[in-house]
Short mmCIF file of the C-alpha atoms (twelve columns), coordinates in Angstrom:
data_MODEL
# 
_entry.id   MODEL 
# 
loop_
_atom_site.group_PDB 
_atom_site.id 
_atom_site.type_symbol 
_atom_site.label_atom_id 
_atom_site.label_alt_id 
_atom_site.label_comp_id 
_atom_site.label_asym_id 
_atom_site.label_seq_id 
_atom_site.Cartn_x 
_atom_site.Cartn_y 
_atom_site.Cartn_z 
_atom_site.pdbx_PDB_model_num 
ATOM 1  C CA . UNK A 1  96.589  163.447 168.472 1 
ATOM 2  C CA . UNK A 2  98.739  165.956 166.331 1 
ATOM 3  C CA . UNK A 3  98.822  164.711 162.737 1 
ATOM 4  C CA . UNK A 4  102.200 165.718 161.466 1 
ATOM 5  C CA . UNK A 5  103.311 165.559 157.698 1 
ATOM 6  C CA . UNK A 6  105.547 162.384 158.865 1 
ATOM 7  C CA . UNK A 7  102.546 160.794 160.431 1 
ATOM 8  C CA . UNK A 8  100.393 161.236 157.484 1 
ATOM 9  C CA . UNK A 9  102.971 160.138 155.513 1 
ATOM 10 C CA . UNK A 10 103.528 156.960 157.053 1 
ATOM 11 C CA . UNK A 11 99.746  156.246 157.411 1 
ATOM 12 C CA . UNK A 12 99.374  156.702 153.701 1 
ATOM 13 C CA . UNK A 13 102.493 154.332 153.005 1 
ATOM 14 C CA . UNK A 14 101.134 151.861 155.403 1 
ATOM 15 C CA . UNK A 15 97.620  151.784 153.879 1 
ATOM 16 C CA . UNK A 16 99.156  151.623 150.440 1 
ATOM 17 C CA . UNK A 17 100.913 148.657 151.398 1 
ATOM 18 C CA . UNK A 18 98.141  146.862 152.460 1 
ATOM 19 C CA . UNK A 19 96.304  147.336 149.558 1 
ATOM 20 C CA . UNK A 20 99.300  145.973 147.525 1 
ATOM 21 C CA . UNK A 21 99.395  143.113 149.641 1 
ATOM 22 C CA . UNK A 22 95.601  142.588 148.916 1 
ATOM 23 C CA . UNK A 23 96.071  143.034 144.880 1 
ATOM 24 C CA . UNK A 24 98.474  140.731 145.112 1 
ATOM 25 C CA . UNK A 25 96.561  137.789 147.134 1 
ATOM 26 C CA . UNK A 26 93.925  138.547 144.833 1 
ATOM 27 C CA . UNK A 27 96.038  137.828 141.658 1 
ATOM 28 C CA . UNK A 28 97.162  134.890 143.359 1 
ATOM 29 C CA . UNK A 29 93.719  133.429 143.854 1 
ATOM 30 C CA . UNK A 30 92.941  134.198 140.211 1 
ATOM 31 C CA . UNK A 31 95.665  132.190 138.925 1 
ATOM 32 C CA . UNK A 32 94.510  129.205 141.426 1 
ATOM 33 C CA . UNK A 33 90.726  129.591 139.996 1 
ATOM 34 C CA . UNK A 34 91.947  129.336 136.581 1 
ATOM 35 C CA . UNK A 35 93.872  126.490 136.723 1 
ATOM 36 C CA . UNK A 36 91.263  124.596 138.630 1 
ATOM 37 C CA . UNK A 37 88.403  125.730 136.041 1 
ATOM 38 C CA . UNK A 38 91.268  124.831 133.280 1 
ATOM 39 C CA . UNK A 39 91.708  121.712 134.960 1 
ATOM 40 C CA . UNK A 40 88.050  120.850 135.373 1 
ATOM 41 C CA . UNK A 41 87.348  121.821 131.688 1 
ATOM 42 C CA . UNK A 42 90.189  119.581 130.545 1 
ATOM 43 C CA . UNK A 43 89.276  116.188 132.351 1 
ATOM 44 C CA . UNK A 44 85.468  116.836 131.208 1 
ATOM 45 C CA . UNK A 45 87.033  117.062 127.763 1 
ATOM 46 C CA . UNK A 46 88.969  114.086 128.137 1 
ATOM 47 C CA . UNK A 47 86.259  112.163 129.774 1 
ATOM 48 C CA . UNK A 48 83.869  113.083 126.707 1 
ATOM 49 C CA . UNK A 49 86.867  111.635 124.569 1 
ATOM 50 C CA . UNK A 50 87.257  114.589 122.638 1 
ATOM 51 C CA . UNK A 51 91.106  115.114 122.793 1 
ATOM 52 C CA . UNK A 52 91.255  117.014 120.037 1 
ATOM 53 C CA . UNK A 53 89.706  120.138 122.046 1 
ATOM 54 C CA . UNK A 54 91.880  121.450 124.420 1 
ATOM 55 C CA . UNK A 55 91.945  125.128 123.244 1 
ATOM 56 C CA . UNK A 56 88.925  125.710 125.638 1 
ATOM 57 C CA . UNK A 57 91.177  124.484 128.330 1 
ATOM 58 C CA . UNK A 58 93.865  127.030 127.257 1 
ATOM 59 C CA . UNK A 59 91.838  130.110 126.709 1 
ATOM 60 C CA . UNK A 60 90.028  129.503 130.229 1 
ATOM 61 C CA . UNK A 61 93.475  129.682 131.672 1 
ATOM 62 C CA . UNK A 62 94.675  132.455 129.510 1 
ATOM 63 C CA . UNK A 63 91.908  134.874 130.344 1 
ATOM 64 C CA . UNK A 64 92.305  134.110 134.239 1 
ATOM 65 C CA . UNK A 65 96.392  134.576 134.158 1 
ATOM 66 C CA . UNK A 66 96.114  137.623 131.833 1 
ATOM 67 C CA . UNK A 67 93.644  139.194 134.312 1 
ATOM 68 C CA . UNK A 68 95.888  138.057 137.338 1 
ATOM 69 C CA . UNK A 69 98.709  139.395 135.581 1 
ATOM 70 C CA . UNK A 70 97.235  142.751 135.507 1 
ATOM 71 C CA . UNK A 71 96.577  142.912 139.120 1 
ATOM 72 C CA . UNK A 72 99.926  141.878 139.931 1 
ATOM 73 C CA . UNK A 73 101.331 144.385 137.645 1 
ATOM 74 C CA . UNK A 74 98.840  147.061 139.383 1 
ATOM 75 C CA . UNK A 75 100.225 146.117 142.917 1 
ATOM 76 C CA . UNK A 76 103.754 146.525 141.676 1 
ATOM 77 C CA . UNK A 77 102.681 150.013 140.566 1 
ATOM 78 C CA . UNK A 78 101.510 150.666 143.963 1 
ATOM 79 C CA . UNK A 79 104.601 149.708 145.488 1 
ATOM 80 C CA . UNK A 80 106.824 151.704 143.289 1 
ATOM 81 C CA . UNK A 81 104.468 154.584 143.999 1 
ATOM 82 C CA . UNK A 82 105.202 154.761 147.671 1 
ATOM 83 C CA . UNK A 83 108.889 153.635 147.677 1 
ATOM 84 C CA . UNK A 84 110.765 153.919 144.597 1 
ATOM 85 C CA . UNK A 85 113.897 152.444 144.326 1 
ATOM 86 C CA . UNK A 86 116.387 154.408 142.609 1 
ATOM 87 C CA . UNK A 87 119.110 151.877 141.917 1 
# 
């Protein structure tokens, strides 16, 4: 098999697209984990009758959401790097 510049380029583009999809899925998993952990913390707080302490649940969710958004931004950058749209 002879590698041409076009075949190498298409292989790299395909690989980067798979990495992009993997990073997007990881970001979605982080959001799901953050929601789950925040809800669990909120339920524990309500069960302990500490209704004024919602800050912990909000901070837990905010940390997961911020990290997930950074991964989603990274995925967008990867997608733009291999197939920029000039419109």
